[in-house]
Every structure is written in C-alpha cells, then in structure tokens.
C-alpha positions as CSV (number, residue, x, y, z in Angstrom):
1,M,38.2,350.0,68.9
2,A,37.7,346.6,70.6
3,L,34.0,346.7,69.6
4,L,34.9,347.3,66.0
5,A,37.2,344.3,66.1
6,K,34.5,342.0,67.5
7,I,32.1,343.2,64.8
8,W,34.6,342.5,62.1
9,G,35.3,339.1,63.5
10,A,31.6,338.3,63.6
11,R,31.2,339.4,60.0
12,R,33.4,336.5,58.9
13,L,31.2,334.0,60.8
14,L,28.1,335.5,59.2
15,E,29.6,335.3,55.7
16,E,30.5,331.6,56.3
17,G,27.0,331.0,57.7
18,V,25.8,329.0,60.6
19,G,24.4,325.5,60.3
20,W,22.1,323.1,62.2
21,R,23.0,320.1,64.3
22,I,20.1,317.7,63.8
23,G,18.2,316.5,66.9
24,D,14.6,315.7,66.3
25,G,14.5,317.6,63.0
26,T,11.3,319.6,63.9
27,A,13.0,323.0,63.8
28,V,15.0,322.7,60.6
29,N,13.4,323.5,57.3
30,I,14.7,321.1,54.6
31,W,14.5,323.7,51.8
32,N,15.7,326.9,53.5
33,D,18.0,326.0,56.4
34,A,21.7,325.1,56.2
35,W,21.7,321.6,57.6
36,L,23.8,319.4,55.3
37,P,27.4,318.4,56.4
38,R,30.4,319.8,54.5
39,P,28.5,323.1,54.0
40,G,29.4,323.9,50.4
41,R,27.0,326.5,49.3
42,N,26.2,327.3,53.0
43,G,25.0,323.7,53.6
44,R,21.6,324.4,52.0
45,V,19.8,321.9,49.8
46,H,19.6,322.8,46.2
47,Y,16.5,321.7,44.4
48,Q,14.5,322.1,41.3
49,I,11.0,321.4,42.6
50,I,9.9,321.7,46.3
51,N,7.6,318.9,47.5
52,I,5.4,320.6,50.1
53,R,4.7,317.2,51.8
54,Y,8.2,317.4,53.2
55,S,9.2,320.7,54.9
56,K,11.1,319.7,58.0
57,V,14.0,317.4,58.5
58,S,11.7,315.4,60.8
59,D,9.5,314.6,57.7
60,V,12.4,312.5,56.3
61,T,13.3,310.6,59.5
62,K,11.8,307.7,61.3
63,R,12.0,308.7,65.0
64,E,10.9,305.4,66.3
65,S,13.9,303.6,64.7
66,V,16.1,306.7,64.6
67,T,16.8,306.3,60.9
68,W,16.4,308.2,57.7
69,K,13.5,307.6,55.3
70,Q,15.7,306.7,52.4
71,D,12.9,306.2,50.0
72,A,11.7,309.8,50.6
73,I,15.2,311.2,50.4
74,C,15.8,309.5,47.1
75,L,12.7,311.1,45.7
76,L,13.5,314.5,46.9
77,F,17.3,314.9,46.3
78,G,20.1,314.0,43.9
79,E,22.6,311.3,44.6
80,E,25.3,313.7,46.0
81,Q,22.9,315.3,48.5
82,L,21.5,311.8,49.4
83,K,25.0,310.7,50.4
84,R,25.5,313.9,52.4
85,I,22.2,313.5,54.2
86,L,22.8,309.8,55.1
87,M,26.1,310.8,56.7
88,I,24.3,312.8,59.3
89,P,24.0,310.7,62.4
90,L,20.6,310.5,64.1
91,V,20.6,309.9,67.8
92,S,17.6,309.6,70.1
93,S,19.5,311.3,73.0
94,E,19.5,314.8,71.2
95,P,15.9,315.8,71.2
96,H,16.4,319.4,70.0
97,D,17.9,320.8,66.9
98,A,20.7,323.4,67.5
99,L,22.3,326.2,65.5
100,I,26.1,325.7,65.4
C-alpha cells in the first residue's frame, strides 16, 4: 500500500512536469525542454517556426559576459517569452544545467 501511495504522489509531479535550472545551457533544448520560469504550459517555448541555428539555450547566451543574446531572442520569440527568458539569471558559477 505504501508503494501505491508513492506512485500516486509521483504521478502528480509528472503531470505538473519537471523543468530545468539553467547553468551553461548546453543540455537544454530551446524548443523541446521545459526551461522557462513560471511554467505555464509546462515551461516550454511555444513557436511557429523553429530556427535550426538555435537549438540549445547556450546558443542564445554569451558565456564570456554571462548575458543573454537579446538580439537572437527577439528574433526567435514573442515579447511575453522574451520577458520570461530575460528573467532567468545567468551565473558563471553554475556550469551544469539541472532538472528541478
């Protein structure tokens, strides 16, 4: 019975989905992974056309200055998603992305 309760509890977490904490951005797919804050719609990006030049979060960050490439983000996403992306802090001390 305890196992069933644990499985039932885990079901809710799976329904809500897991998301990514951004480190270097190399493990997180922009188009398929849940990486946006305030995960409405599971935190995934909604798009009309995928630009294959950009596939990872690291493709829209400047690691040397630990900032977002705002020009690229403006081209790829709508204004609401742009605001959500720019809210994500980038820090040089977190080298790896992590599922949370």
